[in-house]
C-alpha positions in Angstrom: 24.9 -27.7 -25.8 27.2 -25.4 -23.8 26.4 -22.5 -26.3 22.6 -23.0 -25.8 23.0 -22.8 -22.0 25.0 -19.6 -22.3 22.4 -18.1 -24.6 19.6 -18.9 -22.1 21.7 -17.5 -19.2 22.3 -14.3 -21.1 18.6 -14.0 -22.0 17.7 -14.6 -18.3 20.1 -11.9 -17.1 18.8 -9.4 -19.8 15.2 -10.2 -18.8 15.9 -9.8 -15.1 17.6 -6.4 -15.7 14.7 -5.2 -17.8 12.2 -6.1 -15.2 14.3 -4.5 -12.4 14.6 -1.3 -14.3 10.9 -1.3 -15.2 9.9 -2.0 -11.6 12.1 0.7 -10.0 10.1 3.1 -7.9 12.7 5.8 -8.0 13.5 7.0 -11.5 16.3 9.5 -11.1 15.6 11.5 -14.3 11.9 11.7 -14.0 10.2 14.7 -12.6 8.9 14.3 -9.1 6.2 16.4 -7.6 4.8 16.7 -4.1 2.4 19.0 -2.4 4.0 20.9 0.5 3.0 23.6 3.0 4.4 27.1 3.2 6.5 26.1 6.3 8.4 23.6 4.1 9.7 26.0 1.4 13.1 27.6 1.7 13.3 31.2 3.1 14.0 32.9 -0.3 11.0 31.1 -1.8 8.8 32.1 1.2 9.9 35.7 0.9 8.9 35.8 -2.8 5.6 34.2 -2.1 4.9 36.8 0.6 5.9 39.6 -1.7 3.8 38.3 -4.6 0.7 37.4 -2.6 0.0 41.1 -1.7 -2.7 40.0 0.8 -4.1 37.2 -1.3 -4.4 33.7 0.1 -1.7 31.2 -0.6 -3.2 28.1 -2.2 -1.5 24.9 -3.3 2.3 24.7 -3.3 3.9 21.9 -5.4 7.6 21.1 -5.1 8.8 19.9 -8.5 12.2 18.3 -8.9 13.6 17.5 -12.3 17.2 16.7 -13.2 18.5 18.0 -9.9 16.6 21.3 -10.1 13.9 22.1 -7.7 11.1 24.6 -8.4 8.0 25.6 -6.6 4.6 26.0 -8.3 2.5 28.3 -6.2 -1.2 29.3 -6.5 -2.1 32.6 -5.1 -5.7 34.0 -4.6 -8.8 32.6 -6.2 -11.3 33.4 -9.0 -10.3 36.5 -11.0 -7.5 37.2 -8.6 -5.9 33.7 -9.1 -2.3 33.7 -10.1 0.1 30.8 -10.5 3.9 31.3 -10.0 6.9 29.1 -10.8 9.7 30.0 -8.4 13.3 28.6 -8.3 15.2 27.7 -5.1 16.7 31.1 -4.9 13.3 32.8 -4.8 13.4 34.1 -8.4 10.0 34.0 -10.3 10.6 32.0 -13.4 7.0 32.1 -14.9 3.6 33.5 -14.0 0.1 32.6 -15.2 -2.4 35.2 -14.0 -6.2 35.3 -14.1 -6.8 32.0 -16.0 -9.4 29.7 -14.6 -8.5 26.0 -15.1 -11.7 24.6 -13.5 -13.2 23.7 -16.9 
């Protein structure tokens, strides 16, 4: 009977841990995204945005954090002048996507 109680106890602990992990709101390895304003970006990122905007309006800015790395997805302009940039924390443009309309 003692073995049966141990098995049930172990099963209960395993089930509890599984539920705790599944219910965690913070998953440290998952990508996190949040919309932010221009005033919330670091100075090097703001300088790059200002340089790349070339008079166009600054649209949505998303702060994306994944595996400890933070990047900023920025939308500049609109319509045919729309451009999307991915900028690292140091202000370096990592990727661009110009002129595509995703409003399908």
